N, C-alpha and C positions, 0 to 999 in steps of 0.2 A: 357909477363904478361899484363893483362888488366889494364887500367888506372882507378884510383879512386875507386878500390874495396878493396885494401889492407890497413891495418892500418899503421900509420907512424912509422918507425923504428928509435930508438935512439941508435946509436952505443956506446954511453958513458952514459948509464943510471946509476944513483946512487942508490945503495941499502943501506938502513940504518936499522941496527938492534936495538932492544930495549936495548942491552947492550952497545951501543955506537959505535960499529964497523961499518965502512963504506967501500965500494968497488964499483968499476964500472964494468958494464957488458953491453951487448947488450939486448935491450928489446923494447917492444911496449909501455911501460910506461916510462916517464922521471925520476920519483922518485918512488922507491918501499920501503915500510916499512914492516919489518918482525919482528917476536917475538923472534926467535932463529936463530943462525948462527953457523958456525963451531967453533967459539971462545967460545960460551956459551952453546952449546948443550951438554946434559949429556953424550951422547955416545962418543963424542970426548974429553970431559974434564975428564971423569972417575968419575964424581960426582954421588952420589946417591940422586937425587932429581926428583920430579914429575913435569913435565911440564903440567900445567893445564891452557889452554887458554880460555876455555868456560865452566868451572865448571863441566867437565865430571867426574873427580875423585870424587867430592862431590856427584854427582848424583849416581855414582856407590856405594859409601858407604851408601847412603840413601837406595838404593835398597837392598843392602846386609843386612842392619839392618832390613828392612821390611821383608825380607825372613827369617831371624833368629826369628823375632817375630811370623811370621806365623807358622814356624816349632814348636816353643814352644807352641803355642796355639793348634796346631794339636795334639801334644803329650799329652797335658792336656785333650783334647777332647777324644782321644783314651783311655787314662787311665780311664776317667769317664765312657766311654762306656763299657769298659771291666770289670768294677766293678760288682761283683755278688750281691751286695746289692740293685739292682734296682728292681722296681716292675715288675710283670709279664706282665704288659701292654706294656713294651718296646719290647716284643717279637711279638706283633701284631698277636695273635693267632685267634682272633675272640671272639665274646661275649660268645658263649656257652662254649668254652674251658676255657676261663678266669673265668667264673662263676663257673664252676666245680672245678677248682683249688682253687679258693678263698673260696668256700664252704668247701673244705677239709682242709682249714687252710694254704694253700700254697700261700703266697702273694708276695714272693720275688723269684728271680732267684736262690738264694742260697738254699732256702727251696726245690725248685723243683729239683735242682741237688742232694741234699741229699736224697730225696725220690727215685730218679732214681738209685743212687749208692747203697742205702741200700736195696731196695726192688725189683729193676729191673722193667721190663715192666709189670709184673703181678701185682705189687703193684699199679702202676699208672692206669692200666686198671680196678682195683677194685674200683677206685674212681667213684662215681656216676656222670654220664653225660660225662665222658671222654672215648671216644671209640678209636679203633685202628687208625683210620684216624687222629683224633686229636692228638694222641700220636706220630704218624709219623710226623705230622706238627710241633709239639713241639720240637721233636728231630732235625728236619731240621733247625728250627730257632736257637736252641741252638748251633748247629754245625756252622751255618753261622756267629753267633756272636763270635765263638771261644771258647765256653764253653765246648763243647764235642769234643773228639778226634774221628777221623773217625772209628777206630776199635771198640770203645766203643759204637758207635751209630748204629751198625748193629741191625736190628730187626729180630726176629726168623721167 
């Protein structure tokens, strides 16, 4: 071995646990302080306790609570988004199509869905200013929002 490159070895190093247990072992440090040992570790004692030395458990619970809050907010946003009592502007159809629908008295998504279900495509095409392309875009947006089923959205 080369001289002066290795740390000093203590064959009788003392290990001190936070529970008060001490023992000797060989180490490069003369005194070692530890938080848990074989006398107090939950695995060896059979106790159900959480060993939290750096606040990791508290951080985990904070993250879990933040996740639960995020999921609740996302569910509320989804419920608000899927509500059919929204104005037709949420569909982002364009100025001409929105003007044609509002002129015909269809200002909410519910009214548009009722018009589509009662009169079909022909009733919507009969509205002034709403053409086939605008109707196709309207149905695509309703389908994307989850208001129309795929089989009901087929155009002739």
